N, C-alpha and C positions, 0 to 999 in steps of 0.2 A: 675349680667350679663346684659349687654347691650342689648335691643331688637330693633335690626335694623340689617339691611343687606345692603351691597353695591353690586350694579350690574352695571357693566361697558357695555355701549353699544354704539354702533356706532352713532346712533340718538334716544335720549330718546324720543323725540316728535312721533316718530312712535309707540312706545309702549303706549304713553299717548294717543293715537286717539284709542286705542283698549280697554282700561279698564277705569272703573270710579274710580276717585282718588282725595284724598282732599289734596292740598298741606299742609305741615307740618308749623307750627309756629316757628318764631325764634325771639327773641330779641336782636337787635343789635344796641348800642349806644344810648339806651334808646326809640329805636322807634319798633314798630310792625313791621314784614315783612314776606314774603313768605320765606320758607327755599329754598335754592339754587338748593337742588335736592331732599329733603325728602318728601315722600307721605306717606297718608295711603289708603289702599285699603278696610279698614272697616270703618263702621260708626263711625265717632267721631265728639263731639260736633264742630259745625261750626260757624266760626265768617263771616257773609256776607259782612261787612264793608272791611275788608283786604282780603277776600276772600282765607281763609285758615283755620286750624284747630283753634278752640278757646282757645286752650291749647298749650303750647310750648312743645316741643318734650321730654323735661325731665319730665314734669308732666305726659305727655301722657304715658311715659314709666312706671313711678309709677303707674298709673292705668292700666297697663296692655295692651297698645295699641304697634303695632307692625310697626315701621315705616320702610320703605324700601328706600333707596337711588338710584335714577336712575342717573349714572354718564355720561356723554357724553365723550366718548374716542375714539377721533379721528383716532387713530392708527388703529382700526378696519375698517374703511373706505378703507384702503389700501390693507385688505385680500381679494383675489379674489374668495376663495374656502375653503370649511373645508378641502380640501386635502392641501391646501397651508398652512393653519392654523396648522395642525397636524405637517406637515414637519418642519414647522418654530419652534415650540415648542418643538420638539423632537432633534434640533440641538444645540449642545454646542455653545453658543455666543463667539464671539471676546473679553474676558474681557480686555485683556490687552488695546484694543482701548479706553478705559473708561480713561486711564492714559496717553496715548501716543498720543491721537489725539483729544483735547479739542473742536475743531472745530465741529467734527463729534459727540461728546458726548453732545454737546450743544443741538442737535436736539432731544435728548431722552425724552421721557416722564415721569414725575415724578422727575428725576434726572438731567436734563441738565442745571439747573441754579447753579449746585454744583461741577463745573468742578475741582477747586481746591481741594475740598475735595475729590472727586473721585482720583485724583491723589496723595493725601495723604494716603488714606485708602485702595484703590486699591480692592474694593471687587470682587471676581473672582468664585463667587458660586451664586445660588440661595438663600442660606441661610444667605450668607454674604450681598447680596443686599437686603434681606427683612430688614436686621437689619441696614443697611446702610440709607435705606429710613424710618426705625422709629427714626432714630437718627436725622434727619434733621427735626424733630418735636420739638416744644419747650421744651416739658416734657422730653426729652431724650437728648437734644442737649449738656449736659456735656459729654456726651460719646464719642464726636467727638475726632477724631485723637488718641484715646486710643486704645491698643492693643485688637484685636478680642476677646480674652479670657474675658478681662474685660467688654468688650461691652456685651457679651453674659451670663455674671454674672446677669446682672439687667435690659436689654433692654426689656424683656417681664413681669415685674414683676407687672404690672399694676398701678405702682406709678405715679399718676398724679400730685402729689403736687406742681411739678415745671412748669407745663401747660400742653397743650395738647399732649397726646401720641396715638401712632397707635396700634392697637391690631394686635398680629402675624398673624392671617388670613388674616387680608387685606394687610399687608407688604409681605408677601409670595404671594398672588395673584398679587400686584403689582409689586413684583420683577420678577415675571414669566412674566409679560407684559413688562417690562423692556428688559427682556432677547429675547423677541419675536421680540420688535421694533429694538434691535440690529441685529436681523437675517435679518429683512425686510432692514434696512439700509446699511447693508453688501453684499446684492444682486447685481449681476451686473446690470446696466441701461439695460432695454429692448430697443431693437433698435426701432427707428423711422419708422412709417410706410410710 
């Protein structure tokens, strides 16, 4: 079981000002770098030269450290109130616009670069959108353009032998965000003052 959690935020820097955290370490193309979003809020061996954890996140997980990914998600900056957020989440989004309006679909978080695949697969629910988000990752890309029953047979099996895969919990959360973003983009424009 992976020992990390992803938190989507309107502005991760606001949270980082309030907590003491050590950036996670990552190896990329033979170089050490700070993880783009991962942090530890517990004491972890520290590398003062690279200003991050002294062990990479995979070793840290093996040793029992818990990584938190604080992800900037600009969609949340468009939410005006908790009430609006609840209202947007409770509405069924206009799923058909995903495959009938590519200009509109290109604006969507997480899926906007996949308008042709949206048109061919036609995700029309949170579970199907979650699976769609999973199959745009390399480890499950072989499921693209397959019937939904074929997709659901193996999309959540955890097999990462073909590359990076998305966890079901992450995919469902992102699918809900896509639905929220769809509803935001479908709202009538506010009149100018």
